PyMOL commands that place a pseudoatom at each C-alpha (Angstrom):
pseudoatom trace, name=CA, resn=THR, resi=1, chain=A, elem=C, hetatm=0, pos=[4.895, 21.084, 3.209]
pseudoatom trace, name=CA, resn=GLY, resi=2, chain=A, elem=C, hetatm=0, pos=[8.760, 20.899, 2.930]
pseudoatom trace, name=CA, resn=LYS, resi=3, chain=A, elem=C, hetatm=0, pos=[9.242, 18.058, 5.362]
pseudoatom trace, name=CA, resn=LEU, resi=4, chain=A, elem=C, hetatm=0, pos=[6.372, 16.117, 4.299]
pseudoatom trace, name=CA, resn=HIS, resi=5, chain=A, elem=C, hetatm=0, pos=[7.135, 16.412, 0.540]
pseudoatom trace, name=CA, resn=GLU, resi=6, chain=A, elem=C, hetatm=0, pos=[10.876, 15.516, 1.311]
pseudoatom trace, name=CA, resn=SER, resi=7, chain=A, elem=C, hetatm=0, pos=[9.978, 12.410, 3.124]
pseudoatom trace, name=CA, resn=LEU, resi=8, chain=A, elem=C, hetatm=0, pos=[7.311, 11.175, 0.618]
pseudoatom trace, name=CA, resn=VAL, resi=9, chain=A, elem=C, hetatm=0, pos=[9.654, 11.734, -2.303]
pseudoatom trace, name=CA, resn=ALA, resi=10, chain=A, elem=C, hetatm=0, pos=[12.641, 9.952, -0.706]
pseudoatom trace, name=CA, resn=LEU, resi=11, chain=A, elem=C, hetatm=0, pos=[10.459, 6.915, -0.036]
pseudoatom trace, name=CA, resn=LEU, resi=12, chain=A, elem=C, hetatm=0, pos=[8.586, 6.874, -3.210]
pseudoatom trace, name=CA, resn=ASP, resi=13, chain=A, elem=C, hetatm=0, pos=[11.772, 7.705, -5.359]
pseudoatom trace, name=CA, resn=GLY, resi=14, chain=A, elem=C, hetatm=0, pos=[13.672, 4.746, -3.760]
pseudoatom trace, name=CA, resn=GLN, resi=15, chain=A, elem=C, hetatm=0, pos=[15.810, 7.350, -2.208]
pseudoatom trace, name=CA, resn=VAL, resi=16, chain=A, elem=C, hetatm=0, pos=[15.960, 5.512, 1.202]
pseudoatom trace, name=CA, resn=GLU, resi=17, chain=A, elem=C, hetatm=0, pos=[18.102, 2.365, 2.290]
pseudoatom trace, name=CA, resn=ASP, resi=18, chain=A, elem=C, hetatm=0, pos=[15.046, 0.292, 2.577]
pseudoatom trace, name=CA, resn=GLU, resi=19, chain=A, elem=C, hetatm=0, pos=[13.497, 0.942, -0.594]
pseudoatom trace, name=CA, resn=LEU, resi=20, chain=A, elem=C, hetatm=0, pos=[10.040, -0.294, -1.698]
pseudoatom trace, name=CA, resn=LEU, resi=21, chain=A, elem=C, hetatm=0, pos=[10.104, -2.864, -4.597]
pseudoatom trace, name=CA, resn=TYR, resi=22, chain=A, elem=C, hetatm=0, pos=[7.459, -4.613, -6.762]
pseudoatom trace, name=CA, resn=ASP, resi=23, chain=A, elem=C, hetatm=0, pos=[7.463, -8.432, -5.869]
pseudoatom trace, name=CA, resn=ALA, resi=24, chain=A, elem=C, hetatm=0, pos=[6.605, -10.324, -8.957]
pseudoatom trace, name=CA, resn=LYS, resi=25, chain=A, elem=C, hetatm=0, pos=[6.008, -13.688, -6.960]
pseudoatom trace, name=CA, resn=PHE, resi=26, chain=A, elem=C, hetatm=0, pos=[2.910, -12.416, -4.982]
pseudoatom trace, name=CA, resn=GLY, resi=27, chain=A, elem=C, hetatm=0, pos=[2.141, -9.057, -6.878]
pseudoatom trace, name=CA, resn=GLY, resi=28, chain=A, elem=C, hetatm=0, pos=[2.653, -6.405, -4.433]
pseudoatom trace, name=CA, resn=ILE, resi=29, chain=A, elem=C, hetatm=0, pos=[4.988, -3.665, -3.015]
pseudoatom trace, name=CA, resn=VAL, resi=30, chain=A, elem=C, hetatm=0, pos=[7.483, -4.790, -0.209]
pseudoatom trace, name=CA, resn=SER, resi=31, chain=A, elem=C, hetatm=0, pos=[10.433, -3.224, 1.315]
pseudoatom trace, name=CA, resn=LYS, resi=32, chain=A, elem=C, hetatm=0, pos=[13.816, -4.565, 0.098]
pseudoatom trace, name=CA, resn=ASN, resi=33, chain=A, elem=C, hetatm=0, pos=[14.861, -5.762, 3.600]
pseudoatom trace, name=CA, resn=GLY, resi=34, chain=A, elem=C, hetatm=0, pos=[11.532, -7.403, 4.115]
pseudoatom trace, name=CA, resn=LEU, resi=35, chain=A, elem=C, hetatm=0, pos=[12.198, -9.552, 1.054]
pseudoatom trace, name=CA, resn=SER, resi=36, chain=A, elem=C, hetatm=0, pos=[15.336, -11.026, 2.707]
pseudoatom trace, name=CA, resn=ASP, resi=37, chain=A, elem=C, hetatm=0, pos=[14.351, -11.289, 6.189]
pseudoatom trace, name=CA, resn=PRO, resi=38, chain=A, elem=C, hetatm=0, pos=[10.768, -12.228, 7.054]
pseudoatom trace, name=CA, resn=GLN, resi=39, chain=A, elem=C, hetatm=0, pos=[10.847, -10.485, 10.279]
pseudoatom trace, name=CA, resn=GLU, resi=40, chain=A, elem=C, hetatm=0, pos=[12.303, -7.181, 8.975]
pseudoatom trace, name=CA, resn=ASP, resi=41, chain=A, elem=C, hetatm=0, pos=[10.110, -4.113, 8.805]
pseudoatom trace, name=CA, resn=PHE, resi=42, chain=A, elem=C, hetatm=0, pos=[7.178, -5.967, 10.801]
pseudoatom trace, name=CA, resn=GLY, resi=43, chain=A, elem=C, hetatm=0, pos=[6.842, -8.777, 8.228]
pseudoatom trace, name=CA, resn=ASN, resi=44, chain=A, elem=C, hetatm=0, pos=[6.518, -6.217, 5.281]
pseudoatom trace, name=CA, resn=GLY, resi=45, chain=A, elem=C, hetatm=0, pos=[8.064, -8.706, 2.910]
pseudoatom trace, name=CA, resn=ARG, resi=46, chain=A, elem=C, hetatm=0, pos=[5.760, -11.298, 3.810]
pseudoatom trace, name=CA, resn=TYR, resi=47, chain=A, elem=C, hetatm=0, pos=[2.710, -8.770, 3.392]
pseudoatom trace, name=CA, resn=ASN, resi=48, chain=A, elem=C, hetatm=0, pos=[2.288, -8.256, 6.930]
pseudoatom trace, name=CA, resn=ASP, resi=49, chain=A, elem=C, hetatm=0, pos=[0.394, -4.853, 8.052]
pseudoatom trace, name=CA, resn=HIS, resi=50, chain=A, elem=C, hetatm=0, pos=[0.505, -3.418, 4.541]
pseudoatom trace, name=CA, resn=HIS, resi=51, chain=A, elem=C, hetatm=0, pos=[-3.056, -1.808, 4.915]
pseudoatom trace, name=CA, resn=PHE, resi=52, chain=A, elem=C, hetatm=0, pos=[-1.717, -0.349, 8.059]
pseudoatom trace, name=CA, resn=HIS, resi=53, chain=A, elem=C, hetatm=0, pos=[1.562, 0.882, 7.032]
pseudoatom trace, name=CA, resn=TYR, resi=54, chain=A, elem=C, hetatm=0, pos=[0.726, 1.934, 3.432]
pseudoatom trace, name=CA, resn=GLY, resi=55, chain=A, elem=C, hetatm=0, pos=[-2.607, 3.744, 4.678]
pseudoatom trace, name=CA, resn=TYR, resi=56, chain=A, elem=C, hetatm=0, pos=[-0.509, 6.318, 6.555]
pseudoatom trace, name=CA, resn=VAL, resi=57, chain=A, elem=C, hetatm=0, pos=[1.601, 6.765, 3.412]
pseudoatom trace, name=CA, resn=LEU, resi=58, chain=A, elem=C, hetatm=0, pos=[-1.641, 7.189, 1.220]
pseudoatom trace, name=CA, resn=TYR, resi=59, chain=A, elem=C, hetatm=0, pos=[-3.250, 9.756, 3.840]
pseudoatom trace, name=CA, resn=ALA, resi=60, chain=A, elem=C, hetatm=0, pos=[0.205, 11.776, 3.700]
pseudoatom trace, name=CA, resn=SER, resi=61, chain=A, elem=C, hetatm=0, pos=[0.122, 11.600, -0.201]
pseudoatom trace, name=CA, resn=ALA, resi=62, chain=A, elem=C, hetatm=0, pos=[-3.398, 12.858, -0.389]
pseudoatom trace, name=CA, resn=VAL, resi=63, chain=A, elem=C, hetatm=0, pos=[-2.657, 15.758, 2.188]
pseudoatom trace, name=CA, resn=LEU, resi=64, chain=A, elem=C, hetatm=0, pos=[0.480, 16.760, 0.172]
pseudoatom trace, name=CA, resn=GLY, resi=65, chain=A, elem=C, hetatm=0, pos=[-1.492, 16.288, -3.093]
pseudoatom trace, name=CA, resn=THR, resi=66, chain=A, elem=C, hetatm=0, pos=[-3.982, 18.636, -1.975]
pseudoatom trace, name=CA, resn=LEU, resi=67, chain=A, elem=C, hetatm=0, pos=[-1.389, 21.417, -1.106]
pseudoatom trace, name=CA, resn=ASN, resi=68, chain=A, elem=C, hetatm=0, pos=[0.838, 20.742, -3.970]
pseudoatom trace, name=CA, resn=SER, resi=69, chain=A, elem=C, hetatm=0, pos=[-0.765, 19.507, -7.385]
pseudoatom trace, name=CA, resn=THR, resi=70, chain=A, elem=C, hetatm=0, pos=[2.729, 18.702, -9.135]
pseudoatom trace, name=CA, resn=PHE, resi=71, chain=A, elem=C, hetatm=0, pos=[3.187, 15.965, -6.302]
pseudoatom trace, name=CA, resn=VAL, resi=72, chain=A, elem=C, hetatm=0, pos=[0.258, 14.113, -7.925]
pseudoatom trace, name=CA, resn=VAL, resi=73, chain=A, elem=C, hetatm=0, pos=[1.609, 14.354, -11.440]
pseudoatom trace, name=CA, resn=GLU, resi=74, chain=A, elem=C, hetatm=0, pos=[5.185, 13.576, -10.415]
pseudoatom trace, name=CA, resn=HIS, resi=75, chain=A, elem=C, hetatm=0, pos=[4.570, 10.818, -7.981]
pseudoatom trace, name=CA, resn=GLY, resi=76, chain=A, elem=C, hetatm=0, pos=[1.099, 9.547, -8.648]
pseudoatom trace, name=CA, resn=ALA, resi=77, chain=A, elem=C, hetatm=0, pos=[2.224, 6.338, -10.251]
pseudoatom trace, name=CA, resn=ALA, resi=78, chain=A, elem=C, hetatm=0, pos=[4.343, 5.250, -7.214]
pseudoatom trace, name=CA, resn=VAL, resi=79, chain=A, elem=C, hetatm=0, pos=[1.443, 6.137, -4.821]
pseudoatom trace, name=CA, resn=ASP, resi=80, chain=A, elem=C, hetatm=0, pos=[-1.001, 4.277, -6.861]
pseudoatom trace, name=CA, resn=CYS, resi=81, chain=A, elem=C, hetatm=0, pos=[1.248, 0.962, -6.667]
pseudoatom trace, name=CA, resn=MET, resi=82, chain=A, elem=C, hetatm=0, pos=[0.858, 1.405, -2.657]
pseudoatom trace, name=CA, resn=LEU, resi=83, chain=A, elem=C, hetatm=0, pos=[-2.813, 1.749, -3.449]
pseudoatom trace, name=CA, resn=TYR, resi=84, chain=A, elem=C, hetatm=0, pos=[-3.299, -1.077, -5.293]
pseudoatom trace, name=CA, resn=ASP, resi=85, chain=A, elem=C, hetatm=0, pos=[-1.168, -3.157, -2.987]
pseudoatom trace, name=CA, resn=ILE, resi=86, chain=A, elem=C, hetatm=0, pos=[-3.892, -2.731, -0.340]
pseudoatom trace, name=CA, resn=GLY, resi=87, chain=A, elem=C, hetatm=0, pos=[-7.183, -2.305, -2.266]
pseudoatom trace, name=CA, resn=TYR, resi=88, chain=A, elem=C, hetatm=0, pos=[-7.073, -3.158, -5.836]
pseudoatom trace, name=CA, resn=THR, resi=89, chain=A, elem=C, hetatm=0, pos=[-10.230, -3.533, -7.295]
pseudoatom trace, name=CA, resn=SER, resi=90, chain=A, elem=C, hetatm=0, pos=[-9.783, -4.049, -11.077]
pseudoatom trace, name=CA, resn=ASN, resi=91, chain=A, elem=C, hetatm=0, pos=[-8.837, -7.332, -11.127]
pseudoatom trace, name=CA, resn=GLY, resi=92, chain=A, elem=C, hetatm=0, pos=[-11.702, -9.716, -10.303]
pseudoatom trace, name=CA, resn=ASP, resi=93, chain=A, elem=C, hetatm=0, pos=[-10.226, -12.503, -12.399]
pseudoatom trace, name=CA, resn=SER, resi=94, chain=A, elem=C, hetatm=0, pos=[-6.659, -12.090, -11.050]
pseudoatom trace, name=CA, resn=THR, resi=95, chain=A, elem=C, hetatm=0, pos=[-4.764, -11.976, -14.069]
pseudoatom trace, name=CA, resn=ALA, resi=96, chain=A, elem=C, hetatm=0, pos=[-1.707, -9.845, -14.884]
pseudoatom trace, name=CA, resn=VAL, resi=97, chain=A, elem=C, hetatm=0, pos=[-1.839, -6.835, -16.908]
pseudoatom trace, name=CA, resn=ASP, resi=98, chain=A, elem=C, hetatm=0, pos=[1.483, -5.959, -18.890]
pseudoatom trace, name=CA, resn=LYS, resi=99, chain=A, elem=C, hetatm=0, pos=[3.394, -8.321, -16.572]
pseudoatom trace, name=CA, resn=ILE, resi=100, chain=A, elem=C, hetatm=0, pos=[2.082, -6.348, -13.491]
pseudoatom trace, name=CA, resn=PHE, resi=101, chain=A, elem=C, hetatm=0, pos=[-0.033, -8.280, -10.980]
pseudoatom trace, name=CA, resn=PHE, resi=102, chain=A, elem=C, hetatm=0, pos=[-1.858, -7.135, -7.879]
pseudoatom trace, name=CA, resn=PRO, resi=103, chain=A, elem=C, hetatm=0, pos=[-4.413, -9.382, -6.443]
pseudoatom trace, name=CA, resn=LEU, resi=104, chain=A, elem=C, hetatm=0, pos=[-8.091, -8.441, -5.966]
pseudoatom trace, name=CA, resn=ALA, resi=105, chain=A, elem=C, hetatm=0, pos=[-8.618, -7.438, -2.076]
pseudoatom trace, name=CA, resn=ARG, resi=106, chain=A, elem=C, hetatm=0, pos=[-5.471, -8.922, -0.845]
pseudoatom trace, name=CA, resn=TYR, resi=107, chain=A, elem=C, hetatm=0, pos=[-6.323, -7.813, 2.763]
pseudoatom trace, name=CA, resn=LYS, resi=108, chain=A, elem=C, hetatm=0, pos=[-9.886, -8.514, 2.903]
pseudoatom trace, name=CA, resn=SER, resi=109, chain=A, elem=C, hetatm=0, pos=[-11.676, -11.528, 3.943]
pseudoatom trace, name=CA, resn=TRP, resi=110, chain=A, elem=C, hetatm=0, pos=[-15.089, -11.648, 2.682]
pseudoatom trace, name=CA, resn=TYR, resi=111, chain=A, elem=C, hetatm=0, pos=[-15.920, -14.918, 4.406]
pseudoatom trace, name=CA, resn=ASP, resi=112, chain=A, elem=C, hetatm=0, pos=[-14.966, -13.306, 7.932]
pseudoatom trace, name=CA, resn=GLY, resi=113, chain=A, elem=C, hetatm=0, pos=[-16.228, -9.678, 6.896]
pseudoatom trace, name=CA, resn=HIS, resi=114, chain=A, elem=C, hetatm=0, pos=[-13.027, -7.705, 8.013]
pseudoatom trace, name=CA, resn=SER, resi=115, chain=A, elem=C, hetatm=0, pos=[-9.472, -7.120, 6.851]
pseudoatom trace, name=CA, resn=PHE, resi=116, chain=A, elem=C, hetatm=0, pos=[-6.507, -9.072, 8.151]
pseudoatom trace, name=CA, resn=ALA, resi=117, chain=A, elem=C, hetatm=0, pos=[-3.116, -8.098, 8.833]
pseudoatom trace, name=CA, resn=ALA, resi=118, chain=A, elem=C, hetatm=0, pos=[-0.921, -11.344, 9.012]
pseudoatom trace, name=CA, resn=GLY, resi=119, chain=A, elem=C, hetatm=0, pos=[-0.006, -11.507, 5.206]
pseudoatom trace, name=CA, resn=LEU, resi=120, chain=A, elem=C, hetatm=0, pos=[1.570, -14.730, 4.625]
pseudoatom trace, name=CA, resn=PHE, resi=121, chain=A, elem=C, hetatm=0, pos=[2.324, -15.742, 8.381]
pseudoatom trace, name=CA, resn=PRO, resi=122, chain=A, elem=C, hetatm=0, pos=[0.248, -18.583, 9.353]
pseudoatom trace, name=CA, resn=PHE, resi=123, chain=A, elem=C, hetatm=0, pos=[-2.135, -18.443, 12.471]
pseudoatom trace, name=CA, resn=ALA, resi=124, chain=A, elem=C, hetatm=0, pos=[-3.683, -21.022, 14.315]
pseudoatom trace, name=CA, resn=ASN, resi=125, chain=A, elem=C, hetatm=0, pos=[-7.234, -19.812, 14.161]
pseudoatom trace, name=CA, resn=GLY, resi=126, chain=A, elem=C, hetatm=0, pos=[-6.908, -17.989, 10.717]
pseudoatom trace, name=CA, resn=LYS, resi=127, chain=A, elem=C, hetatm=0, pos=[-5.923, -14.387, 9.830]
pseudoatom trace, name=CA, resn=SER, resi=128, chain=A, elem=C, hetatm=0, pos=[-5.731, -11.785, 12.443]
pseudoatom trace, name=CA, resn=GLN, resi=129, chain=A, elem=C, hetatm=0, pos=[-7.429, -8.245, 12.251]
pseudoatom trace, name=CA, resn=GLU, resi=130, chain=A, elem=C, hetatm=0, pos=[-5.208, -6.946, 14.806]
pseudoatom trace, name=CA, resn=SER, resi=131, chain=A, elem=C, hetatm=0, pos=[-6.300, -3.288, 14.580]
pseudoatom trace, name=CA, resn=SER, resi=132, chain=A, elem=C, hetatm=0, pos=[-9.402, -2.328, 13.165]
pseudoatom trace, name=CA, resn=SER, resi=133, chain=A, elem=C, hetatm=0, pos=[-8.898, 1.404, 13.645]
pseudoatom trace, name=CA, resn=GLU, resi=134, chain=A, elem=C, hetatm=0, pos=[-5.495, 1.326, 11.639]
pseudoatom trace, name=CA, resn=ALA, resi=135, chain=A, elem=C, hetatm=0, pos=[-7.462, -0.705, 8.790]
pseudoatom trace, name=CA, resn=VAL, resi=136, chain=A, elem=C, hetatm=0, pos=[-10.057, 1.928, 8.668]
pseudoatom trace, name=CA, resn=ASN, resi=137, chain=A, elem=C, hetatm=0, pos=[-7.473, 4.609, 8.547]
pseudoatom trace, name=CA, resn=GLY, resi=138, chain=A, elem=C, hetatm=0, pos=[-5.891, 2.412, 5.823]
pseudoatom trace, name=CA, resn=TYR, resi=139, chain=A, elem=C, hetatm=0, pos=[-8.683, 2.661, 3.682]
pseudoatom trace, name=CA, resn=TYR, resi=140, chain=A, elem=C, hetatm=0, pos=[-9.780, 6.011, 4.291]
pseudoatom trace, name=CA, resn=GLY, resi=141, chain=A, elem=C, hetatm=0, pos=[-6.210, 6.744, 3.090]
pseudoatom trace, name=CA, resn=ALA, resi=142, chain=A, elem=C, hetatm=0, pos=[-7.052, 5.197, -0.054]
pseudoatom trace, name=CA, resn=TYR, resi=143, chain=A, elem=C, hetatm=0, pos=[-10.157, 7.001, -0.360]
pseudoatom trace, name=CA, resn=LEU, resi=144, chain=A, elem=C, hetatm=0, pos=[-8.573, 10.331, 0.091]
pseudoatom trace, name=CA, resn=TRP, resi=145, chain=A, elem=C, hetatm=0, pos=[-5.710, 9.576, -2.250]
pseudoatom trace, name=CA, resn=SER, resi=146, chain=A, elem=C, hetatm=0, pos=[-8.342, 8.624, -4.908]
pseudoatom trace, name=CA, resn=LEU, resi=147, chain=A, elem=C, hetatm=0, pos=[-10.207, 11.895, -4.347]
pseudoatom trace, name=CA, resn=VAL, resi=148, chain=A, elem=C, hetatm=0, pos=[-7.324, 13.994, -4.645]
pseudoatom trace, name=CA, resn=LYS, resi=149, chain=A, elem=C, hetatm=0, pos=[-6.066, 12.113, -7.718]
pseudoatom trace, name=CA, resn=ASN, resi=150, chain=A, elem=C, hetatm=0, pos=[-9.204, 12.348, -9.527]
pseudoatom trace, name=CA, resn=GLN, resi=151, chain=A, elem=C, hetatm=0, pos=[-9.507, 16.011, -8.742]
pseudoatom trace, name=CA, resn=GLN, resi=152, chain=A, elem=C, hetatm=0, pos=[-6.094, 16.545, -10.081]
pseudoatom trace, name=CA, resn=GLY, resi=153, chain=A, elem=C, hetatm=0, pos=[-6.897, 14.762, -13.184]
pseudoatom trace, name=CA, resn=GLY, resi=154, chain=A, elem=C, hetatm=0, pos=[-4.530, 11.908, -12.547]
for i in range(1, 154): cmd.bond("trace and resi %d" % i, "trace and resi %d" % (i + 1))
show_as sticks, trace
zoom trace
């Protein structure tokens, strides 16, 4: 668990050069470099592929939380922010709570019946799904993190 713990804590505590930040404009978690350059980090600052990329972090956090319960207590709030970015379900009326805002189901097209990966980038034929397997993994990571956090009492 040493390398996994070291890598996740560095990311979640902002101890990396391209730290994650809360974007108040659109209500989500983005990379610092992605905010300044739309193409940086695969378009992260424009909400591209978040449910893919953050799904891996959620999965890894669930694994680490299972092996090390103090990780959940110490870093659960930061992991929750990534969870809320890709799958927030407690905001049906899309309002800010304590000046923090995450939109309901940012990456889900209820009309098309699937997730979309394109973020704020326009596509001629709507939003792209791109990788259903990565989307499923992202939501599986969200599910596992929720289980671990609830089992740990978080």
